[in-house]
N, C-alpha and C positions, 0 to 999 in steps of 0.2 A: 711805663715808658711809652712814648709815641714813636711810630715809624713813619717817616715821610718818604714817599716814593717819587723819584725824579724821572722825568721822561727822557732826559738825555744827559750825557756826561758834562759836568761843569767845565768851563774854560779855565785852565790853570793860570794863564797869564793874567786874566781878570781877577782871579782869586788872590794872586800875589799882590796885585795893585791894591785891592780892597784891604788886605791884611796890613799893608804898609801904612795906610791912612787911618786905620782904626786900632793901631798897636797900643796907644797910650790909655792908661786908666782901666785896664782889665783887672779882673779878680773874681772871687766867688768860687762856686763849685763847678764841677763838670756838667755840661748840658745833658739832660735826661732825654736824649733823642737819638734815634737810629736813622740813618739815611740808606735808601735802597734804590736799586734799579732792577727791572724784571725783563726777562727774555732778551738778554744782551747777546749779540753775536760778535764773533771775532772777525775783523777785517783781514783777509789773507795777505794783502799787501803790507799792512802794518806789522803783522806777525813776521813776515819775511824780513822787513827792515829791522825789526827788533833782534831777530836771530843773527843778522849780519853784524850789527854793531856790538853785540855781546859775544860773538863767536860761539853760538849755540847751534846744534843741529836743527834743521828744518824738516819736520815730518807732520803726520796727522795727529800728534799728541802735543799739547801745550807744554813748554818748558815750565819747570817748577816756579820760576820767578815771574812768568808772564801775567798771571792773574793780578799781580800787584799793579800792572799797567791799568787794569780796569777798575780796581778799587781805590787806588791812590787819589784820583780826582774827588771822590766822595769824602775821603778822609780830609783832604784839603778844604772842602766846603765846610766841614765841621770846624776845623781849626781856624779858618779865616773869619768865621762868624763872630759877631761882637759878643755873643754869649759864652764863647770859649774863654776860660780864665787866663790863659797864657798867650802872650803876643807871639804871632808866627815868626816875624823877623827875629833871628837869633836862636830859634829852636834847633837843636842838634839831634839828628838821628843817631842813637848810640847802640841800639840793639834791634835785631829783626829775626823773628822766628816764623818759619813757614812749615806747615804740615800739609803734604800732598797725600790725600787719603786713597787715591787711586788715579789711574790715567784719565786725563781730561781730553776728550776729542776736540780738535780744533774747529769742528762744525757744531759743537754742542750749543744749545740755548742755555744761557747762564743767568742765574739770579744772584745779585750782589747785595750785601748788607754790611754797613760799618757803624762803629760806635766808639766812644772813648770811655775808659775806665782806669782804675788803679792810679788815682792821683797820689803820688808818693813823694817822700822827702829824699834828698840826696845831699852829700856833703858840699856839692857845688851849687845846689839850688833845689829845683823841684822837677819831677818827671811825671810823664803820663803815658799810658798805653793807648794806641789807636789800633783797634781790633777790626778784622774783616773776615767774612765768610763768603764762600761761593758754593752754590748748589746747582746741580743739573738733574732734571727729571725728578725734583723733589728730594734729592739726596745730597747731603753736604759732601763736597769733593775736595775742598781746599779751605784752609784757614791760615790767618797770620796775625802776628802781634808785633807792632812797631813801637819801640820805646823812644820817646823824645825827651831830651833834657833842656830845661830852661835855666841857664846860669843866673844866679842871684835871685831867682823867684822863690816864693815861700808856699809850701804845701799847707793844706788845712791842719789845724791842731789834731794830733793823734794819728796822722797819716802814717802808713807803713813805710819801711825803708825800700828804696828802689834797688833792684838787682839788675845790673847792666853788664856784668862780666860773664863770659863763657869760658869754662875751663877746658883746656886742651892738654894733650900729653906731649911727649918729646917730639919736636919737629925740627930736626937738624938737616934732614935730607932735602935738598932742593930738587924739585921735579921739573920746574920750568922757569924761564926768565922772560919777562915781558917789558918791552919798551912802550910806555904809555905816552902818546903824543899830546901836545898842548891843546889840540882841538877835541880831545876825548869827551870833555864835559859838554861841549856844544853839540857834538854828534849824538850823544845820548839824550840830551835835552830835546833835540829835534824829534826823536822817536817817542820819548816818554812824556813830553810836555812839561817836565820838571825844569822850569826856567829860573830857578833860584839863582840870583846874580853871582853867588859864590862859585858857581860852576862854569860861568860863561867866559870870563876874561880876567886877566890880572887886575885891570883897572876896577872892575866892579867888585872883585873879591877883596881888594884892599880896603874898600869902604866898610867891610865887615870884619876887618882885622886880620885877614890872611895875606901872606906874602905873595902868593900867586893863586890862580884858580885851582880848585880842588875837584877831584873825581867824585862822581856820585857813588855812595857806598853800595847801592843796589846794583850798579853796573859791575862793580868789583865782585860782588856775590855771584852775579850771573856768569861772569868770566870764569870763576872757579868751577861752577857746575858744568860749564862748557868744556873745561879741561878734563873733567872726570866723566864726560858723557860716554855711555856704553858700559860703564862700570857701576851704575846705580840702579836700584830697583825702582819700580813704578811708584810705590808708596814710600815716601821718605819724609824725615824731619830735618830741616836745615836751620841751625841756630847760629847766628853770628854776632860778634861784638865789633862795632866800628870804633877803633881806638884813636890813632892819630890821623889827621887828614893826609890824603895822598895828593901832594902838590903836583901840578902839571907844568911841564912834562917831567917824567920820572922813569927810572928803570927799577922794576920790582921783581922779587922772586916769589914763587909759589912753592911752599913746602907742604908735603902731605905724608900721612902715615895711616895705615889701616888700624882701626880701633872700634871696639863695640859692634862688630859686624858691619861697620861703615868706615868713615874717614874722619880724621882731624886734619885741619889745615891752617896755614898762616900765610898771609901776603905781607911781605916786608920790603923796605927799601934795600936795594942791592948793596949800597955802600955803608949806610949807617945801621942797618938791621932794625930800624924803627918798624914796629908792628902797626900796620894799617887796618887789617881785618883778620880776625881769628875766628874759627868756628868749628862746628861739628856737623856731620851728616850721618844720620842713623836710619835704619829701616823703620818704617812706621809700625 
């Protein structure tokens, strides 16, 4: 496999536009290429803005979800490239697993690397994993695996079955209620650069089959970690399944239960109890 080192972060808006005009006629196997960046520093102003929009504490250690801000543009560059077999428009983020191997200082020099693997079949189509790793001082400190589903697509013959569900225990106790405003998608998009139209307005979301704009799954995941801040170890594994879209605006509940030395949790619609995000947090 080849590794291509980029000098700067790709522009996500340009990548979404590129993906839209090259969506048709894709196919084949996953590209055998890694994308990387070296010596990346964290912008303190951006980190502060991210923690504000996600309700996370701001200190000298990066939140567990923050490295996703750094690696996601590289993953988007892979998925928007014509060599990627699945069209980016319509890809749905259905599962995300993050492993924090230890505290990551906000002033650390970080090396990033991403790749695609595990082209899998699913009853609704085909799925693929976008993997990422972050190193500091030559040591891996963070890794993630984001599973995307392409409805109606076909995986290669003999492909394994995709696993997108996360099992959680009994979660009846509501620990918090959140009112999620209609601009939550736009506010997170401004910080994350994830300007997927389904998150920005009801008008653009309807073009992709949604009744209203929907919240970013990674924003919901970060909000959960913010709600549990101060009760988590430095090294953790956070595994979530993104189930039903969280339409904006909405009122949702957070239910939590201690399990396995960590936590199980679920974010549900307050009225219908529809599950939007369920997951587990465990010591690494």
